[in-house]
C-alpha positions as CSV (number, residue, x, y, z in Angstrom):
1,X,-17.7,-29.5,-14.8
2,X,-17.3,-26.1,-16.4
3,X,-18.0,-22.9,-14.6
4,X,-20.1,-20.0,-16.0
5,X,-18.0,-17.0,-17.0
6,X,-17.7,-14.6,-14.1
7,X,-18.8,-17.2,-11.5
8,X,-16.4,-18.5,-8.9
9,X,-16.1,-22.2,-8.2
10,X,-15.8,-21.3,-4.6
11,X,-18.0,-18.3,-3.8
12,X,-17.2,-18.4,-0.1
13,X,-13.5,-18.1,-0.8
14,X,-10.7,-20.0,0.7
15,X,-11.2,-21.2,4.3
16,X,-9.0,-19.3,6.6
17,X,-7.1,-21.4,9.1
18,X,-7.1,-20.1,12.7
19,X,-3.8,-19.2,14.1
20,X,-2.2,-21.8,16.2
21,X,-3.1,-21.3,19.9
22,X,0.5,-21.6,20.8
23,X,1.4,-18.6,18.5
24,X,-1.4,-16.5,20.1
25,X,-0.1,-17.4,23.6
26,X,3.5,-16.6,22.6
27,X,2.4,-13.2,21.3
28,X,0.4,-12.4,24.4
29,X,3.4,-13.5,26.6
30,X,5.8,-11.3,24.7
31,X,3.5,-8.4,24.7
32,X,3.2,-8.6,28.5
33,X,7.0,-8.8,28.9
34,X,7.8,-6.1,26.3
35,X,8.8,-3.4,28.8
36,X,11.2,-5.9,30.6
37,X,12.6,-7.0,27.2
38,X,13.2,-3.4,26.1
39,X,14.8,-2.5,29.4
40,X,17.2,-5.5,29.1
41,X,18.0,-4.3,25.5
42,X,18.7,-0.8,26.8
43,X,21.2,-2.2,29.4
44,X,22.9,-4.3,26.8
45,X,23.1,-1.4,24.4
46,X,24.6,1.0,27.0
47,X,27.2,-1.7,27.7
48,X,28.3,-1.6,24.1
49,X,26.3,-4.5,22.5
50,X,25.8,-3.2,19.0
51,X,23.2,-5.8,18.1
52,X,21.0,-4.8,21.0
53,X,21.4,-1.1,20.0
54,X,20.4,-2.0,16.4
55,X,17.3,-3.8,17.6
56,X,16.3,-0.9,19.8
57,X,16.8,1.7,17.1
58,X,15.2,-0.4,14.4
59,X,12.2,-1.7,16.3
60,X,11.5,0.9,19.0
61,X,12.1,4.2,17.4
62,X,10.5,5.5,14.2
63,X,13.0,6.4,11.4
64,X,14.0,10.1,11.5
65,X,12.7,12.2,8.7
66,X,14.0,15.5,7.6
67,X,11.9,18.4,8.7
68,X,12.1,21.9,7.3
69,X,10.6,25.0,8.8
70,X,8.4,27.0,6.5
71,X,10.2,30.1,5.2
72,X,8.1,33.0,3.9
73,X,9.5,34.2,0.6
74,X,7.6,37.0,-1.1
75,X,7.9,36.0,-4.8
76,X,6.2,39.1,-6.4
77,X,5.2,38.5,-10.0
78,X,5.7,35.0,-11.4
79,X,8.3,36.1,-13.9
80,X,10.6,37.3,-11.1
81,X,10.0,34.2,-8.9
82,X,12.8,32.0,-10.2
83,X,15.3,34.8,-9.6
84,X,14.0,35.4,-6.1
85,X,14.2,31.6,-5.4
86,X,17.9,31.5,-6.6
87,X,18.7,34.6,-4.4
88,X,17.1,32.9,-1.4
89,X,19.4,29.9,-2.0
90,X,22.5,32.1,-2.3
91,X,21.6,33.9,0.9
92,X,21.1,30.6,2.7
93,X,17.4,31.3,3.4
94,X,16.2,28.3,1.4
95,X,17.8,24.8,1.2
96,X,18.1,23.4,-2.3
97,X,15.2,20.9,-1.6
98,X,13.0,23.7,-0.4
99,X,13.8,25.8,-3.5
100,X,13.1,22.8,-5.7
101,X,9.6,22.4,-4.1
102,X,8.9,26.1,-4.4
103,X,10.0,26.2,-8.0
104,X,7.7,23.3,-8.8
105,X,4.8,25.1,-7.1
106,X,5.6,28.3,-9.1
107,X,5.8,26.2,-12.3
108,X,2.4,24.6,-11.6
109,X,0.8,28.0,-10.8
110,X,2.2,29.4,-14.0
111,X,0.8,26.6,-16.1
112,X,-2.6,26.9,-14.4
113,X,-2.7,30.6,-15.1
114,X,-1.7,30.0,-18.8
115,X,-4.5,27.4,-19.2
116,X,-7.0,29.8,-17.6
117,X,-5.8,32.7,-19.9
118,X,-6.0,30.4,-22.9
119,X,-9.6,29.3,-22.1
120,X,-10.6,32.9,-21.6
121,X,-9.2,34.0,-24.9
122,X,-10.8,31.0,-26.6
123,X,-14.2,31.9,-25.2
124,X,-13.8,35.5,-26.4
125,X,-12.8,34.4,-29.9
126,X,-15.8,31.9,-30.1
127,X,-18.2,34.6,-28.9
128,X,-16.9,37.0,-31.5
129,X,-17.1,34.3,-34.2
130,X,-20.8,33.6,-33.2
131,X,-21.6,37.3,-33.1
132,X,-20.2,37.9,-36.6
133,X,-21.1,34.9,-38.8
């Protein structure tokens, strides 16, 4: 038997098997005992059990992410912005990663302004060309 193009041979999809009731019960039991398990891991970790400490840190705490406080940097005109960014790095006001992000933002703004300026000049040229055929 051949199927029509674009038509599934099993429109209802694959039948999903229910999870084993034993697995569901195990999950429920573990969830109920989670505070006790975590407390036991804490005790083991404070006693020097590196494996328990690793489990606690890996499973119970979210990974640390670098955070940077916003730093106001008056950039002035865009032509002077790269110099001001480099000065801020030299003075320790900006970290290199902050400076990189700020430089990328300045670059994007510069490109946007260039495109807008180009569109405006093109419109003026087209208007002048239509006015003087």
